N, C-alpha and C positions, 0 to 999 in steps of 0.2 A: 579424501579418497572416494571413488566411485565404487559400483558394487562389484567392479573387477579388481578392486584393490589397487587402482593406480591414481596418483595425485592429480587433483583437479584444481586449478586457480580460477576462481570464478571471475568473470568480467561480465557484470550484468547490466540491466536498466529497469527501474521501477515503472509500472504502469499507472502512476500518479493521475488522478483526474478520470479514471475509466469508472471503476464500480464505486468508488466515493470522491466526489466534487469538493475538494477546499476551496473556499471561497476565493483565495487570492489566484487560483490557478485559471478561473474564468471570470477573473474581475468583477465580483459582485458581493465583495466584502462589504460595500456600503450599503448594499441592500438587504444583505442577510448574513448572519454569523456562521451559519450550518447550512448545509445542504438540505436538511428537512425543513428549515425555514424558507429556503429558495423555492422548493418544492411547492410548500404551502401558498406563498406568493403566486406561483405560475398557476396553480389550480384555481385560486380565487379569481384570477384575471382570465383565463381562457377556458376554464372547465376541466374536470378530472379526466374525461376521455382524452382531450387534447394535450393535457400534460403527460398521460400515460404514453400516448403515441409519440411525443417528444423524446421522452426517455428510453422507450424501446428503440428507437431509431438511433439515439446517440449511443446506447449500448452496442448495437449493431454495426455501427460505422467507426466508432473511434479507435477499436482495436480489431484489425482484420489479418487474415493470413499475409497480405502484402506487407503488413507492418512487422511481422515476425521475419518474413524472408529478407526484409531490408536490414533489419537489427544483425541477422545471421550475416549477410553479405559484408556488413561494416567490421564484423569482427567479434561481435558479443556472442557469448556462450550461454547467458543465462537471462531469465526474466523474473522479476519479484512481483508478485501481483499481490496488491493491496485490495483486500477484500472488505465489504461492507456486510455485516452480518444479516442485514435486512433483505438481502437476496436468497439467503439460506434458510432464514427461519424468522417467523414474527417476534416482535419483543415479548418479552416474559408476560407483561400485562395485557397483551392481546391474544394469547392462547385461547382457542376454543375450550380446552379443558385444562384447569389450571395444574400446573405442575407436569404437563406433558409437553413433548416436542413436535411441532409441525414442521416438515421439511418442504421448502418452496423449491421448485424446479429451476427458475431463472438463473441463479447464482451456479447450481451445479452443472447446467446446459452451457452456460459462457465458459466455465472452468474446463469441462471436458473439450468443447472445441479449442480453446487455446492450448490445451495440452496436446491435442493432435497436431496441431501446426508445430509446436515445439518439437514433438517426436519426429515429424517430417524434417525437421531442419537441425535434428541432433542438439537441442538446446535444453538446459535444465530449466524447470519451472518451479520456483518457490513461492509457496502460499503463505501469505502474509495476513495476519488478522489485523486490519488498520482501524477498523471500527467495530469494537466488541459491544454486546449487550450492555446497556446502561452507560458505557464510556469509562475508558481506563484512566481517566484524569480530568482536570479541570480546564484543559486546553481544548475549548469547544469545536473550533473549525476541524482540527485534525481527526476527530473522532465522531463528529456529528453528534455532540453531546446536549442532552436536554437538561438545563441547570435545575428545573422544576422536579426532576425526578431522582430516584437515588442512582449513585454511581456504582459501577461494577462491584467496587469493594464494599458498598453498603446493602447490596442485595444478594440474598442466597439464592434466589431463583434465576437472577442473571448469571451468576458465578456457575451454577449446575448447567445453565444452557450453553454457556460458552465452551466448557468442558465437553459437553454431549456434541456439540457441533464439531470440536476437533476430533472426537472419536469416530464421528460419522465420516468426516473428511478422510481420516487415516484409513479407515475401514474400505473406503472407495477407492483409494489410490495407493494401497499398502505394496501392491506388485508392480506398479508402474516405475520402469527404469529412469524415466525422464523427469520424474518428480524429484527436484534436488533437496527438498526438506520442508520442514514445517517453521515458520518464523512466528512463535506462538501469540506474541502481543507485541503490536508496535508502540514504542515510545510511551511506556507507563509513566506518569508524571504527577501521581497521587503521593506527596511527601509527607503528609500529616501523619500518616501511622507507620512512617518507615518502610522496611523492605520485607518485613515478615508477611504480611498479606499476599505480596508479590510472588515470595517465596513457595508460600503454601499453594498458591495456584498454579505454579509451574510444577511443583511435585506432583499434584493431583492430575494435572493434565497429561504429565509424563505417564502416570500409572494407567490411565485410561486409554492412551494412543498405544501403549506398549501391549495392551491386551489383544490388538488386532493388527499391530504393524510394529515389527522389530527392525525393519530395514531401513528406515530413514532417519536423517539427521534432525535433530530438534534444535533450533536457533533460539537463545534466551538473550533477551535484551534487558538491559539494567534500567533502575528507575531513573528519574531525572532526564528523561528523554533518550534514554539508551547509553547512559554515561555513568550511572552509580551501581555498582555489583556489590555493594556491601550486603553482606548477608546471602549472598546467591552462590557461594563457594562453600565447600568444596563441590565439583561436580556430582550429580547423583545418578547420571546415566552414562553408559559406555559410548553413545554415539549423540553426543552433543557439542554444541560450539557456543561461544559468548559473542553476541553481536552488538558492536558499538557503532554510534552515529557520530558524523563529524561534519559540522557547519562551521565556516567562517573563521576557525582558529588557524594560528599560523600553521604551515607545512613543516614544522619541525620534530625531530625525534622525541622531544619533550612533550608534544601534544598527544602522542600515543603510547609513551612510555608505560602508563598504569595498566594498559591493556596488554602490553608485551611482558609485563611482570606477572600478569594473571595468566598467562599463557605459558610462562617458563614456570611458574609454581606448581600449576595444576596440570601441565601436559594435556591442554585443551586446544581445540583449534579457535582461531579468531576470523572474523567475518565484518568487514565495515558494510554493514546493511544498508545504509543510507547516506548519502552525501551529494552536495551539488549546490546550486543556487548562488553561483560566483562567476568570477570570470575564466576565459579559457586557460589563461595562464595558472590560476589557482587549481584548475581541474587537473591539469599536466603535472603539476609539482605534488597535489595530494596523491594522485595514483603512482606517480614515481616513488612517493615516500612510503606507502603502503606495500607495494609490490616488492621493495627492495627489502621488506621483512616477511614476504610469502603470504601476505593477507589478501585474499580476493575481495571483491567489492561489487556494489549495486549503486548505480547511480540516480539520481533524481533530478528531472523526470523526463518521460518521453514527449509529452506534448503540453503545452499550455497555449492560452490565448495570447496572442502577440508575444510568444516566449522567447526571449532572448537568450536564456540559459539552458533552455530545453532543448532536447534533439530536434524537435520539431516545432514550428509556430503555427498555430490555426489563426485564419484571418477572422477579424471582427466583423458580423453583419452590420449592414448599414443602420438599421434602427436599434441595434443592441444598447447603445448607451442611451437611447430614450428610454428604454425599458428599466434600465438600472436606475435613471434620473427619477423615474416615477415611483419606483420602490423606496427610494431613499428620501422621498419628499422634495425633490429637486425640480420636478417637472410635471406636466400634464398627464393625464392617464391616456395610453393609447387605446385603439380599439381592440377588442378581442381577435379581429382577423388579421390585423397588422402584426400583433403580439405573437401569434401563432407563427405566422410566415416567418417573423425574424427568428424565432426559436428553432424551427425546422431548416432554416438557412444554417444556424449554428450546427444541427446535426448533420447536415450535408458537408460543412466545411472541416469537419474534423477527419474525414475521410483522408486517407494517405496520399492521394492523388492530388489533393488540394493544399497539402501542407508545404510550408517552406522548411526546407531541411537545413540545419545548422551544422554545415561541415565543419566549422571551425571547433566546435564543442567535441564533434567525433574525433576529429584529428588529436586534439588534446588527450582524449580518454584513451584512444587506441592507435594512434598513428606512432610513426617513427620517434623514439624518444632517445 
């Protein structure tokens, strides 16, 4: 339901690769396991200032008003924003005053700008904490996890910072009609301690958010990559939904029955918060399956380098593979000048006007079925 009490079936797209670059999306998995490792290699080769210039340009170009307008014209009504915490606040170990939270402008400014484009196009924006301080599991690439540092669940300082970040975001966007909700933690995958730490986190985050924002829905993802909701019931808030993810499984009723049972038992909404990375036929069948059961969805993802399953494909700069070969120990070291030029070409190529649009995927998701 929206704020006017009218039902809304979310048909959305995730902005993967923008605030957080997973290695496979830009084909640097051979060179670096995480975005942080990739940034470190760029910095070592071309210098800190040039690295910062590349990322500032990349962030400015990859998602623009034109992207949002295109999504609206194709028939999407929502956007899921995968956020990296480090655009909003520094790591707990780098706070100038231990125990305090410094707020960084880049993440908030990017989110404000995106929200303004969503408002103009009457699209809901769902905030998704994709990379939490410390990392929400052992899957390094998806949350930019440093294996030498404590995970989120092992660090009280990171837990406090994560909850404080959500309260800050909720305070900022509490009255925004086109904020579609808060996806509190993407794909937790820390199984050793079961779901009790995850439940405790969700409860505390909910308490803090509700002190400043009683309007927006909270999306709760299960453990094991948003599939295991053991211990995360019954619902503890009157405005929450359970968000599951679905990849590669058969598009049969059996594949979603556990989530339907959850909804039936607790009268709580469901959302397919992430799915994709498959064929157009699979896309169509998956959407048909969940929509037949009145479940909204958000697809993964908007853009990838030479991405066949994404909505748009980004062209590879001529010298890009040579950079990856060097960083993965398979090729000679390029000059700093040529490396910088290659990276800036990539930052230009991500613009909407340069991307190849995958109309087959769009038709599969939103076309006549």
